[in-house]
N, C-alpha and C positions, 0 to 999 in steps of 0.2 A: 381378783381384777390385779393389786399392784404385783402381786408377787409374780404372777404371770407375765405381766408385764416385764418384769426383772429377769424371770427367767428366759423371757426370750432375748433378752440383751444381753445376757453371761452365754446362754448357747450360741449367738451368731457371735460371739468374740471369739468363741473355742473353735469354731467353725471355722473363722478367716484363718485364724493359726493353722488349723489342719489342712486349710486348701493353701496356706502360705507354704506350707513345708515346717514349719514352728512343730508339730508334732508330727512324725511320720508313721505310715503304716507297723504296728504292732507295737509300738510306743506308751504306753501308761499313760494315763491323763495323771494330772495333782490329784490327791485326795480330794473328798466333801469334805474333810476337817480343813485342811489348808486351804482351800478355794473360800469355804466358808469366813473364816477367818482372815485372810488378804482383802479381801471384797465387803465384809462384813454383810455377810449376807447369813438368814437363817438356810438349816440343813436342807430343809425340804423347799425350797426354793432350789437349791444347788441340783438336787435330785431331780426337780421339774427338768433343769436348763439340761441333765443327762440325758434322761428320758427322751427328752425334743432330738441330742443329738442320735440315740438310740432309733427312732421312729425316721430317722432322716438317713438311716446306714451309713453313718462315719463312725458309729464307734459300736462298742460291742460290752456288754459285761459279764464277766465272769467271776463266778461264786466263789466270794472270802480273797478274789484277790484286786478287783476294782475295775474301773472303765479301761477299755483298749481301742487302740484308734485301728478301724477296718483298713484294707487295701481300697484305694478310692478307684473309680471307673476313669480308664486312662482317655488322655484329651489329645485329641485329635492337633498336627502342628500349629493348624490357624487358630486354636483357641484363643491363645497367649501372646498377641500379635504383637505386644510392647516388648515381650521378653524383660531382662535383669534391668534396665533403661528407664522400663516403663513403670515397674516397681517402686525406682528410685524415683521420678516425676514429682511426685508429693511434696518431697522434699525437697527438688528443683525449687518450684513451685515458692515455698517458703522463705528460701534464701534469695531469691528474687525480689521478695517482698523487703524481706531484712535491710537490703542492699539499698533499698529504694530511699532516696535522702530528700525531703522537701521540707523547706523552712521555715513552712507554718505550721509543720505536723508536730505533736507531743506523742512523743514513742516512750509511751510509760515503760513496757515489757522490752528495751534494748537490750544486746547484750554488752554492751560496750560500756566505760564511764563515759561520763558529759566531756564533751571535747575541751573545756573550758578549765577541766581537771588534768589532762594531757599537755596541754599547751604551753603549761610550765616545762615542759621536759627540755623547751626551746631547740627544737631540734634543726632551727634554721643558722644556728650557732657553727654548728660543728663539720658544714662540709669542708673546708678549708685544712680543717685536723685530719680529715679522712683522707684527702687527697697528699697529704704529707706524709701518712703511715706508709704508703707503695702505689707512687704514681703508676710504673708500668707491670702490676699486679690487678690494676684494675682493666686494663684492657683484655684479661684473660681470663678461661675457666678458674676458679677456684678448685680445692683439692677434693677427695672424694669424704675427708671427714668434717670439713669446714674448716674458716679461720684459727688456726693452731692458736692465736693468744686469746681469741674470745672464749677457746675451749676450758682454757689457764683458768680464765675469768670465772668460768661454771664451774670448776674443782673446787675454787673456794666459795662459790654460790650454794652448790648443793650441801659443804662441808656444815654450812649456816644452819640445813634443816636435819643434819646428823645422816648425810647418806654420803658414803665416802667411795669416789671416784677418782681413777686418774682419766687424762686426757683419751687414752685411746679408747676407754668407754663412753666417750660423748661425741655423737652423729647429728650435725647441724641442719637443719632443714629449713624447707619454705613453711614456717608456720609449724602449729600444732596439726592443722589438718596434713600436712603433706607427712609428717611423723609416720600419724596414724593410716593414711596409706600404705606407707613402705611395709610397716609392722602387718597391714594386711593381704598383701601383696606375698608377705615371706608366711604367712600362717595358714591362709585361709582358703580352702581348697571352695570350689561350688558344693552346698548341700552339706558344709562344713557347720556343726550347732557354735553361735557364739552367745556369750552372755554379757547384758549390756543392764546398767542402770535404769527403773522406769520408777518414775519419769524421769529421763535423759536427755542427751546432747543430740538432738535430732539429727543434725548433716553425720553423726556416727552411723546413725538409722540407714541413710540415703547411701553411704558406701558399704554398708555391709550388702542391701537390698544389691546393687550394683553387680557385689561380688556374687551375688547368688547365696551367699550365707543365709542359713537359719536364723533368725533373731531371738533371744529368751528372754525376757526381761526379770530380773531380780527387783521386787518392792524397795523403794529407798525407804529408810524409817528416818526421823529423826537426828540418831546417832549413829549412821551407818545405812549399810542394808539388811534385810530381815536375815537373819542368819537360819533359822528354820526351814523358810523356802529355800534358800542358794543352797543347802544340805540338801534336799532333794532333789533340787534339780542338778545340781553334781553327780549324782547318785542315777537322775534316770536319764539324762543327755550325755554323760560325760565328755563335756566341752573341755577343749584346750585354752579355750582363751575366756575373761572375764574384763570389760572395759568397764573403768569407776571411775569416778571423783571421789577424791578423799576429803577436801579441803575449799572450802567456797562452794558447794557443789551446783551446777549447775540444771536444773532451775530451781531448786528447792533453799539452796543457800544453805545447807544442813552441813556440819562437818562430824567427821568418824570420831568415833570415842576410841582412847587409847583400847579398852578393852576391849570392844568389837572390831579394832584392827588384828588385836592376838589372834581371835577366835576365828576369822577370815582366812587371818596365814596357813594356821594349823588346817582349815577345808583344804587350803592348796595345796600343801603337802602330803594332805591322805588322797588326794584325787586327781595329783599329777597338774594342776591346774596354773597355769603361767595368768599373772596379771598385770593389766596394761592400766598406770595411772598415771594419769590426766591434769594439771596442776597448772592451768594457765591463771590461776589468779594467784598467785604464790608471793606476789610483791605486794597483795591486799591484806593478808594475813599475817599474823606472829609464826616466826621461823620457828617455834616448839609447836605448835600444829601435829597431833600424831600422822603421822606419811607412811603407807604400808613398804614404801621401798628404802625407809630411814631405819624399820623396823627389820628389814631381811638383806637389808645390804643385797641389792640389786641380786638377789639370788633366785626369787621366782617372780620380779616383779620386772618392768619397764617402763621406765619413770620421763614421762611428758611432759616438758614445758616452754612457755612459751613469753615473748615480749610483747606481743599483740593486747593486752590488756593496760600493761603499765606505760609504755612510748608509744607504741603507733602499729594499726595495722597493717599500714600502708608500706612500712619496713618488712613485714612479712620473714619474721626471722625468729624460729622453735630450733628444739635441739626434742632427741632421747638419749637417756642414760640406759646403760644393762651389761650384762657380763662381757669381756673384752673378744670372745672368739664372736657372739652373736652381735657384736657392732660392727667389726668388721666385715661379717657376713650382709649386715644390712645398709652398709656404707656401700659397698659393691651393689646393692640391688637399686639405690639412690643413683648413683652413676650412670649404670642402665637405661635407670625411666629419664632422670631428667640430666643428665652429664653432671651437675654441682648446682651449689644452689649458690645464692649472690653475694660474693664474699665485700662489695661495695657497703651491701646494708648489715652484713656480718660485721665489719671493719666500723662502720657506725655506734653501731651497740656497743663495740670493743671500748670505741673513744667515750659512749658518755659514761658506762663503767667506771671508766677512767678518773672520772671526772670527781673532782671532792662534791659539785654541786647534785652527782646522785644519790646519796645519803639523806642530803636535807629534803631533795624533792620528793625521796619514798615515804619519809616520816611527813610529811604535808599530806603529802596522799590517802594515807591511813588515816591521818587526824581526819580528812573532808569525808573520807568513809564512814569514819565509826560515827562523826555528826551526822552523815545524812542518813545512816542507819537508825539511829534513836530516833530523830524526825519522821522516817516513812514508817517504822514500827508503831509510834503513837497519831498517826494520821491513820492509819488503816485500821489501826485496833478501837480509834475514837468513829470509824464507820459500823461497828461492829463488825469486821473480817475476824476472820481463823486463822492464824499465819500456823505453817506447820512447824516450824521453828522459830528462835529468835536469837539468830545469833550478836553477837557484842559490834562485829563490822561482816558485811557482805555485800556484796555490789545486786544481789538478788535476793527478797524476799517471795515466800510462793505463797499466796492467801488467798483465802473462798469470802467473797463477800455475803454478807447475810441475803437470803431471797431469790441464791442467781444459784440455779440448776447446774446450766449450762454454760459456762464462760463465755461458747464461741457465739452465745447469743448479747451479750454484753459488749463484744466488740464490737460486736456490727451496730450495738446504736451508740456507740461512743465517735464510731466514723464519723458521720455530719461533724461532730463536732474537730473534727481533727486530731482526737486521739487514738491512739494507735495501742490497741494491747496485745497482748503474748497469753493466747488462752491455753490452758492444759492441755485438750489433745495434741495439740501441735509435737508435747513434747511426751507421748506415748508412746509405745510401743506399738499397740492396736492403735491407728491414728483415726479408729474410728469410735473408739472411745469415749464416750461424753463425760466431762471434765467439770467440776466446780471450781475448778482452783486456776490461777493465772499466775505469772511471773512476771512482779515488780521489780525494777530497776531502780533502785533507792535515791539515786541521783536525779532521777527524772519526775517521779512520782510527787517529789515534794516541790514540784511545780505548781503554782498556784492555781493552772486550768489545770489540772486533773481534778481538783475536790471541788472547783465551781462546774463542770460537768456532772462529776459524780454525787453532786448533791439532789438536784432533782429528781436522777435516776431511781435514787434510794428512798426519798420521800414517795412516789407512786410505787414502789414495791410493796414497800412497808403499807402503804392504804390497801392498797390492794391482800396482804395478807391480814 
């Protein structure tokens, strides 16, 4: 009975992917062996799921080759009233919830460091210095590439990571999200297959759905993407783009290993794949951490960075770095869509980077993060949690608590106590997937209110077992 239930769940997941266009008519589904390994199912369970799809006339078996997607019945125009915006609305709702700010809530799954950590940046003391750097320019649009002195600062910052870049390869944006938007507008036509980390950054999933892209998840492991799955997906779908996060991965907190980084780039070269590497937590991690853009020097990578996590999300300053010709094209696209980014905010970041206080601030930030990571790891493991990875310092831990089969149910149980969790299904490519995992913000989870709320819940679950 249990195997039948699991087969139904797997079949439902594959059916959603087929109907949403992740697999198109004529596409071959992943093999029995790959699906069994990825999901931890027995091969008989996967076979049962495929048979359900055959009975629903969604796929057909081909002897000695595998299972292939059939042509679906044509939908009438009114069948999909919401269109691409409707498909993105679940993500919009999640973003609305994330941006809510109730002073009495403890947001254990928050995506940002605690406010008191960032307050040490002392943004209040920089305004008069920003104004002095060029009062006349503050009343006009900036250039298409962004404020030149800040881009020069970023050349030095990227060099610390081992990424060689010139100012003409760097374009400033209104946060990392605008950088992703510009890349999507340039590279992703409706119907294009795009690879993403799974679990991964759910606002990106919403952008891709809005663009009408076919989102295909690459399973994330503790040391980076699942290489076997990535290789098969490249062969089956032949995508042009792969969005990934190498360092301080959101939501798992894991880091890419050097060995796996080399292999990912080899696959990218073989399959003509462009990698978009998002690195919003760069200031929290060692500069020596493996980054794909450092290994290939922006040949097959677009590197995206941001100051939202380390300074302030309100500044909305991000950037991307890539080859010079592509940077010029993307800067033109930025100008068409937004005219320019905020030179006032860019000048503010430039002044902060110029101050001697900046390095002391980063040192303190990393020390606080390392301490919080250690304490949060001990706390969650003391509750019996399984941790996906155990980084030395990471804003996030990806954990599964004992007796919790669906973290969404745990999130609902904690809400009356003003504890806001980030359930795993929020970060899955398939939003209906049941997940035992949750994202934990290390700065928030060590707040005593979390342990007080969790203790009676875990006792009740242990008693039922």
